[in-house]
PQR file with spaces between the fields and no chain letter, atoms N, CA, C, O and H, PARSE charges and radii, in Angstrom:
ATOM       1  N    MET     1       0.417   -1.079   -0.285 -0.4000 1.5000
ATOM       2  CA   MET     1      -0.206    0.251    0.223 -0.0000 2.0000
ATOM       3  C    MET     1       1.035    1.153    0.231  0.5500 1.7000
ATOM       4  O    MET     1       2.211    0.986    0.554 -0.5500 1.4000
ATOM       5  N    LYS     2       0.070    2.517   -0.411 -0.4000 1.5000
ATOM       6  CA   LYS     2       0.927    3.510   -0.630 -0.0000 2.0000
ATOM       7  C    LYS     2       0.713    4.393    0.456  0.5500 1.7000
ATOM       8  O    LYS     2      -0.365    4.316    1.045 -0.5500 1.4000
ATOM       9  H    LYS     2      -0.886    2.653   -0.673  0.4000 1.0000
ATOM      10  N    ILE     3       1.740    5.396    0.897 -0.4000 1.5000
ATOM      11  CA   ILE     3       1.487    6.095    2.035 -0.0000 2.0000
ATOM      12  C    ILE     3       2.039    7.446    1.786  0.5500 1.7000
ATOM      13  O    ILE     3       3.256    7.264    1.749 -0.5500 1.4000
ATOM      14  H    ILE     3       2.616    5.458    0.418  0.4000 1.0000
ATOM      15  N    THR     4       1.832    8.535    1.621 -0.4000 1.5000
ATOM      16  CA   THR     4       2.320    9.965    1.453 -0.0000 2.0000
ATOM      17  C    THR     4       2.581   10.204    2.500  0.5500 1.7000
ATOM      18  O    THR     4       1.912    9.925    3.495 -0.5500 1.4000
ATOM      19  H    THR     4       0.844    8.683    1.651  0.4000 1.0000
ATOM      20  N    VAL     5       3.878   10.915    2.445 -0.4000 1.5000
ATOM      21  CA   VAL     5       4.209   11.125    3.959 -0.0000 2.0000
ATOM      22  C    VAL     5       4.876   13.024    3.801  0.5500 1.7000
ATOM      23  O    VAL     5       6.093   13.133    3.955 -0.5500 1.4000
ATOM      24  H    VAL     5       4.422   11.141    1.637  0.4000 1.0000
ATOM      25  N    LYS     6       4.238   14.085    3.573 -0.4000 1.5000
ATOM      26  CA   LYS     6       4.472   15.335    3.757 -0.0000 2.0000
ATOM      27  C    LYS     6       5.336   15.921    5.347  0.5500 1.7000
ATOM      28  O    LYS     6       4.892   15.703    6.474 -0.5500 1.4000
ATOM      29  H    LYS     6       3.250   13.996    3.448  0.4000 1.0000
ATOM      30  N    LEU     7       6.538   16.628    5.060 -0.4000 1.5000
ATOM      31  CA   LEU     7       6.994   17.129    6.061 -0.0000 2.0000
ATOM      32  C    LEU     7       7.228   18.913    5.923  0.5500 1.7000
ATOM      33  O    LEU     7       7.551   19.541    4.914 -0.5500 1.4000
ATOM      34  H    LEU     7       6.900   16.805    4.145  0.4000 1.0000
ATOM      35  N    VAL     8       6.951   19.413    7.254 -0.4000 1.5000
ATOM      36  CA   VAL     8       7.151   20.883    7.233 -0.0000 2.0000
ATOM      37  C    VAL     8       8.247   21.543    8.127  0.5500 1.7000
ATOM      38  O    VAL     8       8.593   20.809    9.052 -0.5500 1.4000
ATOM      39  H    VAL     8       6.688   18.902    8.073  0.4000 1.0000
ATOM      40  N    GLY     9       8.738   22.489    8.084 -0.4000 1.5000
ATOM      41  CA   GLY     9       9.510   23.090    8.223 -0.0000 2.0000
ATOM      42  C    GLY     9      11.118   22.395    8.403  0.5500 1.7000
ATOM      43  O    GLY     9      11.643   21.692    7.540 -0.5500 1.4000
ATOM      44  H    GLY     9       8.457   23.085    7.332  0.4000 1.0000
ATOM      45  N    PRO    10      11.703   22.737    9.622 -0.5600 1.5000
ATOM      46  CA   PRO    10      13.197   22.127    9.456  0.2800 2.0000
ATOM      47  C    PRO    10      12.783   20.449    9.409  0.5500 1.7000
ATOM      48  O    PRO    10      13.711   19.741    9.017 -0.5500 1.4000
ATOM      49  N    PHE    11      11.700   19.836    9.706 -0.4000 1.5000
ATOM      50  CA   PHE    11      11.753   18.679    9.674 -0.0000 2.0000
ATOM      51  C    PHE    11      12.331   18.253    8.068  0.5500 1.7000
ATOM      52  O    PHE    11      12.990   17.215    8.010 -0.5500 1.4000
ATOM      53  H    PHE    11      10.946   20.410   10.024  0.4000 1.0000
ATOM      54  N    VAL    12      12.137   18.905    6.975 -0.4000 1.5000
ATOM      55  CA   VAL    12      12.281   18.915    5.442 -0.0000 2.0000
ATOM      56  C    VAL    12      13.867   18.381    5.488  0.5500 1.7000
ATOM      57  O    VAL    12      14.039   17.218    5.124 -0.5500 1.4000
ATOM      58  H    VAL    12      11.601   19.748    7.021  0.4000 1.0000
ATOM      59  N    TYR    13      15.167   19.236    5.956 -0.4000 1.5000
ATOM      60  CA   TYR    13      15.997   19.166    6.301 -0.0000 2.0000
ATOM      61  C    TYR    13      16.642   17.948    7.002  0.5500 1.7000
ATOM      62  O    TYR    13      17.644   17.272    6.768 -0.5500 1.4000
ATOM      63  H    TYR    13      15.027   20.181    6.251  0.4000 1.0000
ATOM      64  N    GLN    14      15.711   17.931    7.921 -0.4000 1.5000
ATOM      65  CA   GLN    14      16.027   16.692    8.983 -0.0000 2.0000
ATOM      66  C    GLN    14      16.264   15.455    8.040  0.5500 1.7000
ATOM      67  O    GLN    14      17.317   14.853    7.830 -0.5500 1.4000
ATOM      68  H    GLN    14      14.897   18.480    8.111  0.4000 1.0000
ATOM      69  N    ALA    15      15.322   15.290    7.657 -0.4000 1.5000
ATOM      70  CA   ALA    15      14.921   14.027    6.728 -0.0000 2.0000
ATOM      71  C    ALA    15      15.421   14.131    5.419  0.5500 1.7000
ATOM      72  O    ALA    15      15.834   13.105    4.877 -0.5500 1.4000
ATOM      73  H    ALA    15      14.466   15.779    7.827  0.4000 1.0000
ATOM      74  N    GLY    16      15.449   15.111    4.876 -0.4000 1.5000
ATOM      75  CA   GLY    16      16.348   15.113    3.240 -0.0000 2.0000
ATOM      76  C    GLY    16      14.738   15.215    2.296  0.5500 1.7000
ATOM      77  O    GLY    16      15.040   15.519    1.142 -0.5500 1.4000
ATOM      78  H    GLY    16      15.114   15.944    5.316  0.4000 1.0000
ATOM      79  N    PHE    17      13.870   15.127    2.371 -0.4000 1.5000
ATOM      80  CA   PHE    17      12.386   15.330    1.721 -0.0000 2.0000
ATOM      81  C    PHE    17      11.570   15.903    2.199  0.5500 1.7000
ATOM      82  O    PHE    17      11.320   15.726    3.391 -0.5500 1.4000
ATOM      83  H    PHE    17      13.625   14.880    3.309  0.4000 1.0000
ATOM      84  N    GLY    18      10.830   16.837    1.395 -0.4000 1.5000
ATOM      85  CA   GLY    18       9.335   17.885    1.584 -0.0000 2.0000
ATOM      86  C    GLY    18       8.113   16.685    1.706  0.5500 1.7000
ATOM      87  O    GLY    18       7.389   16.622    2.699 -0.5500 1.4000
ATOM      88  H    GLY    18      11.033   16.981    0.426  0.4000 1.0000
ATOM      89  N    GLU    19       8.015   15.907    0.748 -0.4000 1.5000
ATOM      90  CA   GLU    19       6.906   15.050    0.502 -0.0000 2.0000
ATOM      91  C    GLU    19       7.585   13.653   -0.498  0.5500 1.7000
ATOM      92  O    GLU    19       8.348   13.611   -1.463 -0.5500 1.4000
ATOM      93  H    GLU    19       8.604   15.958   -0.059  0.4000 1.0000
ATOM      94  N    LYS    20       6.785   12.506    0.394 -0.4000 1.5000
ATOM      95  CA   LYS    20       7.495   11.484   -0.229 -0.0000 2.0000
ATOM      96  C    LYS    20       6.772    9.905   -0.433  0.5500 1.7000
ATOM      97  O    LYS    20       6.899    9.232    0.590 -0.5500 1.4000
ATOM      98  H    LYS    20       6.165   12.539    1.178  0.4000 1.0000
ATOM      99  N    ILE    21       6.260    9.408   -1.221 -0.4000 1.5000
ATOM     100  CA   ILE    21       5.401    8.355   -1.395 -0.0000 2.0000
ATOM     101  C    ILE    21       6.298    7.017   -0.706  0.5500 1.7000
ATOM     102  O    ILE    21       7.314    6.560   -1.232 -0.5500 1.4000
ATOM     103  H    ILE    21       6.157    9.954   -2.052  0.4000 1.0000
ATOM     104  N    PHE    22       5.740    6.547    0.470 -0.4000 1.5000
ATOM     105  CA   PHE    22       6.187    5.110    0.856 -0.0000 2.0000
ATOM     106  C    PHE    22       5.648    4.032    0.650  0.5500 1.7000
ATOM     107  O    PHE    22       4.532    3.977    1.167 -0.5500 1.4000
ATOM     108  H    PHE    22       4.915    6.918    0.897  0.4000 1.0000
ATOM     109  N    ASP    23       6.074    2.769   -0.106 -0.4000 1.5000
ATOM     110  CA   ASP    23       5.158    1.564   -0.434 -0.0000 2.0000
ATOM     111  C    ASP    23       5.516    0.611    0.809  0.5500 1.7000
ATOM     112  O    ASP    23       6.536   -0.060    0.968 -0.5500 1.4000
ATOM     113  H    ASP    23       6.981    2.814   -0.526  0.4000 1.0000
ATOM     114  N    VAL    24       4.413    0.735    1.632 -0.4000 1.5000
ATOM     115  CA   VAL    24       4.929   -0.175    2.533 -0.0000 2.0000
ATOM     116  C    VAL    24       3.478   -1.608    2.947  0.5500 1.7000
ATOM     117  O    VAL    24       2.342   -1.673    2.476 -0.5500 1.4000
ATOM     118  H    VAL    24       3.584    1.280    1.502  0.4000 1.0000
ATOM     119  N    SER    25       4.214   -2.618    4.042 -0.4000 1.5000
ATOM     120  CA   SER    25       3.015   -3.528    3.428 -0.0000 2.0000
ATOM     121  C    SER    25       2.207   -3.582    4.813  0.5500 1.7000
ATOM     122  O    SER    25       2.543   -3.216    5.939 -0.5500 1.4000
ATOM     123  H    SER    25       5.136   -2.565    4.425  0.4000 1.0000
ATOM     124  N    GLU    26       0.699   -4.328    4.204 -0.4000 1.5000
ATOM     125  CA   GLU    26      -0.074   -4.388    5.297 -0.0000 2.0000
ATOM     126  C    GLU    26       0.124   -4.964    6.566  0.5500 1.7000
ATOM     127  O    GLU    26       1.326   -4.828    6.795 -0.5500 1.4000
ATOM     128  H    GLU    26       0.426   -4.626    3.289  0.4000 1.0000
ATOM     129  N    PRO    27      -0.327   -5.441    7.355 -0.5600 1.5000
ATOM     130  CA   PRO    27      -0.748   -3.751    8.213  0.2800 2.0000
ATOM     131  C    PRO    27       0.493   -2.901    8.839  0.5500 1.7000
ATOM     132  O    PRO    27       1.468   -3.240    9.509 -0.5500 1.4000
ATOM     133  N    ALA    28       0.185   -2.056    8.498 -0.4000 1.5000
ATOM     134  CA   ALA    28       1.351   -0.740    9.304 -0.0000 2.0000
ATOM     135  C    ALA    28       0.868    0.025    9.940  0.5500 1.7000
ATOM     136  O    ALA    28      -0.362    0.047   10.006 -0.5500 1.4000
ATOM     137  H    ALA    28      -0.607   -1.780    7.953  0.4000 1.0000
ATOM     138  N    THR    29       1.741    1.053   10.734 -0.4000 1.5000
ATOM     139  CA   THR    29       1.346    1.939   11.961 -0.0000 2.0000
ATOM     140  C    THR    29       1.824    3.115   11.143  0.5500 1.7000
ATOM     141  O    THR    29       2.353    3.202   10.035 -0.5500 1.4000
ATOM     142  H    THR    29       2.739    1.035   10.680  0.4000 1.0000
ATOM     143  N    LEU    30       1.522    3.838   11.903 -0.4000 1.5000
ATOM     144  CA   LEU    30       2.326    5.611   12.025 -0.0000 2.0000
ATOM     145  C    LEU    30       3.208    5.287   12.512  0.5500 1.7000
ATOM     146  O    LEU    30       4.157    5.627   11.805 -0.5500 1.4000
ATOM     147  H    LEU    30       1.092    3.767   12.803  0.4000 1.0000
ATOM     148  N    GLU    31       3.637    4.632   13.633 -0.4000 1.5000
ATOM     149  CA   GLU    31       4.957    4.082   13.914 -0.0000 2.0000
ATOM     150  C    GLU    31       5.819    3.719   13.037  0.5500 1.7000
ATOM     151  O    GLU    31       6.790    4.423   12.761 -0.5500 1.4000
ATOM     152  H    GLU    31       2.867    4.356   14.208  0.4000 1.0000
ATOM     153  N    GLU    32       5.542    2.392   12.395 -0.4000 1.5000
ATOM     154  CA   GLU    32       6.451    2.218   11.558 -0.0000 2.0000
ATOM     155  C    GLU    32       7.058    2.930   10.232  0.5500 1.7000
ATOM     156  O    GLU    32       7.995    2.578    9.516 -0.5500 1.4000
ATOM     157  H    GLU    32       4.752    1.820   12.619  0.4000 1.0000
ATOM     158  N    ILE    33       6.231    4.009   10.159 -0.4000 1.5000
ATOM     159  CA   ILE    33       6.247    5.140    9.032 -0.0000 2.0000
ATOM     160  C    ILE    33       7.235    5.944    9.920  0.5500 1.7000
ATOM     161  O    ILE    33       8.276    6.229    9.328 -0.5500 1.4000
ATOM     162  H    ILE    33       5.470    4.295   10.741  0.4000 1.0000
ATOM     163  N    LEU    34       7.174    6.261   10.861 -0.4000 1.5000
ATOM     164  CA   LEU    34       7.904    7.214   11.674 -0.0000 2.0000
ATOM     165  C    LEU    34       9.470    6.888   11.740  0.5500 1.7000
ATOM     166  O    LEU    34      10.425    7.664   11.688 -0.5500 1.4000
ATOM     167  H    LEU    34       6.328    6.030   11.342  0.4000 1.0000
ATOM     168  N    GLY    35       9.434    5.518   11.869 -0.4000 1.5000
ATOM     169  CA   GLY    35      10.973    4.610   11.934 -0.0000 2.0000
ATOM     170  C    GLY    35      11.837    5.016   10.790  0.5500 1.7000
ATOM     171  O    GLY    35      13.042    5.247   10.886 -0.5500 1.4000
ATOM     172  H    GLY    35       8.659    4.888   11.911  0.4000 1.0000
ATOM     173  N    ARG    36      11.216    5.077    9.837 -0.4000 1.5000
ATOM     174  CA   ARG    36      11.906    5.370    8.311 -0.0000 2.0000
ATOM     175  C    ARG    36      12.227    6.890    7.713  0.5500 1.7000
ATOM     176  O    ARG    36      12.691    7.266    6.636 -0.5500 1.4000
ATOM     177  H    ARG    36      10.237    4.889    9.760  0.4000 1.0000
ATOM     178  N    ILE    37      11.856    7.456    8.674 -0.4000 1.5000
ATOM     179  CA   ILE    37      12.248    9.094    8.521 -0.0000 2.0000
ATOM     180  C    ILE    37      13.105    9.445    9.600  0.5500 1.7000
ATOM     181  O    ILE    37      12.777    9.228   10.767 -0.5500 1.4000
ATOM     182  H    ILE    37      11.479    7.150    9.548  0.4000 1.0000
ATOM     183  N    ARG    38      14.168    9.965    9.286 -0.4000 1.5000
ATOM     184  CA   ARG    38      15.268   10.657    9.566 -0.0000 2.0000
ATOM     185  C    ARG    38      15.079   12.377   10.613  0.5500 1.7000
ATOM     186  O    ARG    38      15.794   13.370   10.477 -0.5500 1.4000
ATOM     187  H    ARG    38      14.434   10.141    8.338  0.4000 1.0000
ATOM     188  N    ILE    39      13.939   12.215   11.554 -0.4000 1.5000
ATOM     189  CA   ILE    39      13.994   13.017   12.261 -0.0000 2.0000
ATOM     190  C    ILE    39      13.768   12.458   13.679  0.5500 1.7000
ATOM     191  O    ILE    39      13.129   11.496   14.107 -0.5500 1.4000
ATOM     192  H    ILE    39      13.358   11.409   11.664  0.4000 1.0000
ATOM     193  N    ARG    40      14.693   13.620   14.378 -0.4000 1.5000
ATOM     194  CA   ARG    40      15.001   13.194   15.994 -0.0000 2.0000
ATOM     195  C    ARG    40      13.718   12.810   16.545  0.5500 1.7000
ATOM     196  O    ARG    40      12.670   13.414   16.315 -0.5500 1.4000
ATOM     197  H    ARG    40      15.212   14.401   14.031  0.4000 1.0000
ATOM     198  N    ARG    41      13.874   11.408   17.551 -0.4000 1.5000
ATOM     199  CA   ARG    41      12.469   11.201   18.044 -0.0000 2.0000
ATOM     200  C    ARG    41      12.306   11.675   18.920  0.5500 1.7000
ATOM     201  O    ARG    41      11.163   11.441   19.312 -0.5500 1.4000
ATOM     202  H    ARG    41      14.725   10.917   17.738  0.4000 1.0000
ATOM     203  N    ASP    42      12.923   12.388   19.655 -0.4000 1.5000
ATOM     204  CA   ASP    42      12.387   13.764   21.036 -0.0000 2.0000
ATOM     205  C    ASP    42      12.405   15.052   20.831  0.5500 1.7000
ATOM     206  O    ASP    42      12.555   16.005   21.596 -0.5500 1.4000
ATOM     207  H    ASP    42      13.852   12.579   19.337  0.4000 1.0000
ATOM     208  N    ARG    43      12.167   14.933   19.260 -0.4000 1.5000
ATOM     209  CA   ARG    43      11.464   16.858   18.600 -0.0000 2.0000
ATOM     210  C    ARG    43      10.035   16.676   18.889  0.5500 1.7000
ATOM     211  O    ARG    43       9.517   15.595   18.610 -0.5500 1.4000
ATOM     212  H    ARG    43      12.046   14.159   18.639  0.4000 1.0000
ATOM     213  N    PRO    44       9.346   17.614   19.417 -0.5600 1.5000
ATOM     214  CA   PRO    44       7.676   17.572   19.444  0.2800 2.0000
ATOM     215  C    PRO    44       7.378   17.695   18.150  0.5500 1.7000
ATOM     216  O    PRO    44       8.043   18.451   17.441 -0.5500 1.4000
ATOM     217  N    ARG    45       6.274   16.925   17.626 -0.4000 1.5000
ATOM     218  CA   ARG    45       5.820   17.230   17.009 -0.0000 2.0000
ATOM     219  C    ARG    45       4.023   16.920   16.451  0.5500 1.7000
ATOM     220  O    ARG    45       3.302   16.202   17.143 -0.5500 1.4000
ATOM     221  H    ARG    45       5.734   16.311   18.202  0.4000 1.0000
ATOM     222  N    ILE    46       3.663   17.366   15.556 -0.4000 1.5000
ATOM     223  CA   ILE    46       2.202   17.370   15.427 -0.0000 2.0000
ATOM     224  C    ILE    46       1.735   16.244   14.176  0.5500 1.7000
ATOM     225  O    ILE    46       2.032   16.723   13.081 -0.5500 1.4000
ATOM     226  H    ILE    46       4.249   17.950   14.993  0.4000 1.0000
ATOM     227  N    VAL    47       1.289   15.306   14.094 -0.4000 1.5000
ATOM     228  CA   VAL    47       1.217   14.097   13.071 -0.0000 2.0000
ATOM     229  C    VAL    47      -0.400   14.049   12.700  0.5500 1.7000
ATOM     230  O    VAL    47      -1.122   13.692   13.632 -0.5500 1.4000
ATOM     231  H    VAL    47       1.048   14.917   14.983  0.4000 1.0000
ATOM     232  N    THR    48      -1.071   14.380   11.398 -0.4000 1.5000
ATOM     233  CA   THR    48      -2.081   14.015   11.327 -0.0000 2.0000
ATOM     234  C    THR    48      -2.106   12.974   10.095  0.5500 1.7000
ATOM     235  O    THR    48      -1.110   12.515    9.536 -0.5500 1.4000
ATOM     236  H    THR    48      -0.484   14.670   10.642  0.4000 1.0000
ATOM     237  N    ARG    49      -3.182   12.754    9.852 -0.4000 1.5000
ATOM     238  CA   ARG    49      -3.410   11.532    9.040 -0.0000 2.0000
ATOM     239  C    ARG    49      -4.940   12.157    8.124  0.5500 1.7000
ATOM     240  O    ARG    49      -6.019   12.296    8.701 -0.5500 1.4000
ATOM     241  H    ARG    49      -3.991   13.126   10.306  0.4000 1.0000
ATOM     242  N    ASN    50      -4.809   12.347    7.211 -0.4000 1.5000
ATOM     243  CA   ASN    50      -5.826   12.848    6.129 -0.0000 2.0000
ATOM     244  C    ASN    50      -6.533   14.332    6.724  0.5500 1.7000
ATOM     245  O    ASN    50      -7.594   14.789    6.298 -0.5500 1.4000
ATOM     246  H    ASN    50      -3.933   12.234    6.742  0.4000 1.0000
ATOM     247  N    GLY    51      -5.693   14.955    7.798 -0.4000 1.5000
ATOM     248  CA   GLY    51      -6.348   16.298    8.550 -0.0000 2.0000
ATOM     249  C    GLY    51      -7.034   16.322    9.638  0.5500 1.7000
ATOM     250  O    GLY    51      -7.557   17.263   10.234 -0.5500 1.4000
ATOM     251  H    GLY    51      -4.831   14.584    8.144  0.4000 1.0000
ATOM     252  N    GLY    52      -6.973   14.665    9.962 -0.4000 1.5000
ATOM     253  CA   GLY    52      -7.250   14.579   11.247 -0.0000 2.0000
ATOM     254  C    GLY    52      -6.371   13.772   12.472  0.5500 1.7000
ATOM     255  O    GLY    52      -5.357   13.176   12.110 -0.5500 1.4000
ATOM     256  H    GLY    52      -6.548   13.901    9.477  0.4000 1.0000
ATOM     257  N    ALA    53      -6.641   13.754   13.509 -0.4000 1.5000
ATOM     258  CA   ALA    53      -5.495   12.836   14.686 -0.0000 2.0000
ATOM     259  C    ALA    53      -5.343   11.526   14.487  0.5500 1.7000
ATOM     260  O    ALA    53      -6.341   10.828   14.306 -0.5500 1.4000
ATOM     261  H    ALA    53      -7.465   14.238   13.803  0.4000 1.0000
ATOM     262  N    ILE    54      -4.441   11.141   14.488 -0.4000 1.5000
ATOM     263  CA   ILE    54      -3.502    9.992   14.814 -0.0000 2.0000
ATOM     264  C    ILE    54      -2.840    9.560   15.430  0.5500 1.7000
ATOM     265  O    ILE    54      -1.848   10.283   15.344 -0.5500 1.4000
ATOM     266  H    ILE    54      -3.630   11.708   14.636  0.4000 1.0000
ATOM     267  N    ARG    55      -2.527    8.404   16.422 -0.4000 1.5000
ATOM     268  CA   ARG    55      -2.004    7.844   17.557 -0.0000 2.0000
ATOM     269  C    ARG    55      -0.723    6.778   16.849  0.5500 1.7000
ATOM     270  O    ARG    55      -0.753    6.310   15.711 -0.5500 1.4000
ATOM     271  H    ARG    55      -3.333    7.817   16.493  0.4000 1.0000
ATOM     272  N    PRO    56       0.154    6.611   17.680 -0.5600 1.5000
ATOM     273  CA   PRO    56       1.310    5.987   16.679  0.2800 2.0000
ATOM     274  C    PRO    56       0.996    4.409   16.426  0.5500 1.7000
ATOM     275  O    PRO    56       1.755    3.776   15.692 -0.5500 1.4000
ATOM     276  N    SER    57      -0.286    3.685   17.122 -0.4000 1.5000
ATOM     277  CA   SER    57      -0.274    3.184   17.072 -0.0000 2.0000
ATOM     278  C    SER    57      -1.635    2.576   16.408  0.5500 1.7000
ATOM     279  O    SER    57      -2.182    1.510   16.689 -0.5500 1.4000
ATOM     280  H    SER    57      -0.902    4.199   17.718  0.4000 1.0000
ATOM     281  N    ASP    58      -1.989    3.466   15.536 -0.4000 1.5000
ATOM     282  CA   ASP    58      -3.253    3.359   14.350 -0.0000 2.0000
ATOM     283  C    ASP    58      -2.673    2.928   13.010  0.5500 1.7000
ATOM     284  O    ASP    58      -1.728    3.425   12.397 -0.5500 1.4000
ATOM     285  H    ASP    58      -1.544    4.332   15.308  0.4000 1.0000
ATOM     286  N    PRO    59      -3.812    1.403   12.540 -0.5600 1.5000
ATOM     287  CA   PRO    59      -3.364    1.525   11.499  0.2800 2.0000
ATOM     288  C    PRO    59      -3.439    2.043   10.670  0.5500 1.7000
ATOM     289  O    PRO    59      -4.448    2.737   10.798 -0.5500 1.4000
ATOM     290  N    LEU    60      -2.734    2.324    9.207 -0.4000 1.5000
ATOM     291  CA   LEU    60      -2.305    2.668    8.064 -0.0000 2.0000
ATOM     292  C    LEU    60      -3.695    2.478    7.391  0.5500 1.7000
ATOM     293  O    LEU    60      -4.491    2.052    8.227 -0.5500 1.4000
ATOM     294  H    LEU    60      -1.914    1.761    9.103  0.4000 1.0000
ATOM     295  N    ARG    61      -4.179    2.624    6.338 -0.4000 1.5000
ATOM     296  CA   ARG    61      -4.827    2.401    4.987 -0.0000 2.0000
ATOM     297  C    ARG    61      -3.920    3.063    3.909  0.5500 1.7000
ATOM     298  O    ARG    61      -3.035    3.898    4.098 -0.5500 1.4000
ATOM     299  H    ARG    61      -3.532    2.970    5.658  0.4000 1.0000
ATOM     300  N    ASP    62      -4.297    2.554    2.834 -0.4000 1.5000
ATOM     301  CA   ASP    62      -3.606    2.336    1.554 -0.0000 2.0000
ATOM     302  C    ASP    62      -4.361    4.079    0.914  0.5500 1.7000
ATOM     303  O    ASP    62      -5.550    4.370    0.787 -0.5500 1.4000
ATOM     304  H    ASP    62      -5.016    1.876    2.681  0.4000 1.0000
ATOM     305  N    GLY    63      -3.100    4.956    0.624 -0.4000 1.5000
ATOM     306  CA   GLY    63      -3.636    6.150    0.017 -0.0000 2.0000
ATOM     307  C    GLY    63      -3.506    7.207    1.368  0.5500 1.7000
ATOM     308  O    GLY    63      -3.530    8.364    0.951 -0.5500 1.4000
ATOM     309  H    GLY    63      -2.134    4.719    0.728  0.4000 1.0000
ATOM     310  N    ASP    64      -3.397    7.159    2.626 -0.4000 1.5000
ATOM     311  CA   ASP    64      -3.093    8.288    3.732 -0.0000 2.0000
ATOM     312  C    ASP    64      -2.475    8.899    3.318  0.5500 1.7000
ATOM     313  O    ASP    64      -1.818    8.311    2.459 -0.5500 1.4000
ATOM     314  H    ASP    64      -3.378    6.218    2.965  0.4000 1.0000
ATOM     315  N    ARG    65      -2.157   10.201    3.439 -0.4000 1.5000
ATOM     316  CA   ARG    65      -1.886   11.327    3.793 -0.0000 2.0000
ATOM     317  C    ARG    65      -1.265   11.417    5.425  0.5500 1.7000
ATOM     318  O    ARG    65      -1.885   11.598    6.473 -0.5500 1.4000
ATOM     319  H    ARG    65      -2.690   10.679    4.136  0.4000 1.0000
ATOM     320  N    ILE    66      -0.087   11.255    5.234 -0.4000 1.5000
ATOM     321  CA   ILE    66       0.257   12.024    7.165 -0.0000 2.0000
ATOM     322  C    ILE    66       1.316   13.090    6.212  0.5500 1.7000
ATOM     323  O    ILE    66       1.943   13.043    5.153 -0.5500 1.4000
ATOM     324  H    ILE    66       0.416   11.109    4.382  0.4000 1.0000
ATOM     325  N    VAL    67       0.987   14.312    7.640 -0.4000 1.5000
ATOM     326  CA   VAL    67       2.146   15.229    7.716 -0.0000 2.0000
ATOM     327  C    VAL    67       2.376   15.744    9.433  0.5500 1.7000
ATOM     328  O    VAL    67       1.682   15.959   10.426 -0.5500 1.4000
ATOM     329  H    VAL    67       0.478   14.350    8.500  0.4000 1.0000
ATOM     330  N    ILE    68       3.312   15.762    9.168 -0.4000 1.5000
ATOM     331  CA   ILE    68       4.473   15.894   10.175 -0.0000 2.0000
ATOM     332  C    ILE    68       4.866   17.503   10.769  0.5500 1.7000
ATOM     333  O    ILE    68       5.720   18.150   10.163 -0.5500 1.4000
ATOM     334  H    ILE    68       3.876   15.588    8.361  0.4000 1.0000
ATOM     335  N    ALA    69       4.470   17.838   11.471 -0.4000 1.5000
ATOM     336  CA   ALA    69       5.227   19.286   11.621 -0.0000 2.0000
ATOM     337  C    ALA    69       5.694   19.418   12.615  0.5500 1.7000
ATOM     338  O    ALA    69       5.373   18.654   13.526 -0.5500 1.4000
ATOM     339  H    ALA    69       3.777   17.312   11.963  0.4000 1.0000
ATOM     340  N    PRO    70       6.452   20.244   12.780 -0.5600 1.5000
ATOM     341  CA   PRO    70       7.071   20.416   14.614  0.2800 2.0000
ATOM     342  C    PRO    70       6.337   21.594   14.960  0.5500 1.7000
ATOM     343  O    PRO    70       5.752   22.320   14.156 -0.5500 1.4000
ATOM     344  N    VAL    71       6.405   21.758   16.309 -0.4000 1.5000
ATOM     345  CA   VAL    71       5.557   22.285   17.052 -0.0000 2.0000
ATOM     346  C    VAL    71       6.085   23.683   17.350  0.5500 1.7000
ATOM     347  O    VAL    71       7.167   23.956   17.869 -0.5500 1.4000
ATOM     348  H    VAL    71       6.880   21.169   16.962  0.4000 1.0000
ATOM     349  N    TYR    72       4.937   24.701   16.844 -0.4000 1.5000
ATOM     350  CA   TYR    72       5.491   26.134   16.820 -0.0000 2.0000
ATOM     351  C    TYR    72       5.032   26.967   18.272  0.5500 1.7000
ATOM     352  O    TYR    72       4.062   26.498   18.867 -0.5500 1.4000
ATOM     353  H    TYR    72       4.058   24.479   16.422  0.4000 1.0000
ATOM     354  N    SER    73       5.378   27.592   18.568 -0.4000 1.5000
ATOM     355  CA   SER    73       4.977   28.880   19.661 -0.0000 2.0000
ATOM     356  C    SER    73       5.374   30.039   19.165  0.5500 1.7000
ATOM     357  O    SER    73       6.266   30.373   18.385 -0.5500 1.4000
ATOM     358  H    SER    73       6.166   27.973   18.085  0.4000 1.0000
ATOM     359  N    GLY    74       4.350   30.727   19.906 -0.4000 1.5000
ATOM     360  CA   GLY    74       5.138   32.585   19.346 -0.0000 2.0000
ATOM     361  C    GLY    74       3.465   33.572   20.184  0.5500 1.7000
ATOM     362  O    GLY    74       2.698   33.242   21.090 -0.5500 1.4000
ATOM     363  H    GLY    74       3.626   30.456   20.540  0.4000 1.0000
ATOM     364  N    GLY    75       3.539   34.718   19.353 -0.4000 1.5000
ATOM     365  CA   GLY    75       2.525   35.321   20.123 -0.0000 2.0000
ATOM     366  C    GLY    75       2.629   36.790   19.410  0.5500 1.7000
ATOM     367  O    GLY    75       1.890   37.706   19.773 -0.5500 1.4000
ATOM     368  H    GLY    75       4.162   34.985   18.618  0.4000 1.0000
């Protein structure tokens, strides 16, 4: 199955891509995808699937779009 991953901000530079399609075997989870991407595990981040919330253990479906963005703050 194919999963699209889009990275935002400094994650693009850390991982070396802005958007990439991963071909994974079923069943796959978000945790599995995160393991393939070179971004620091301790870095706070917001992860969405198709615009909604997702937990690391949630199963992925063919065609899912995962967006990973750093946590920003400001005022």
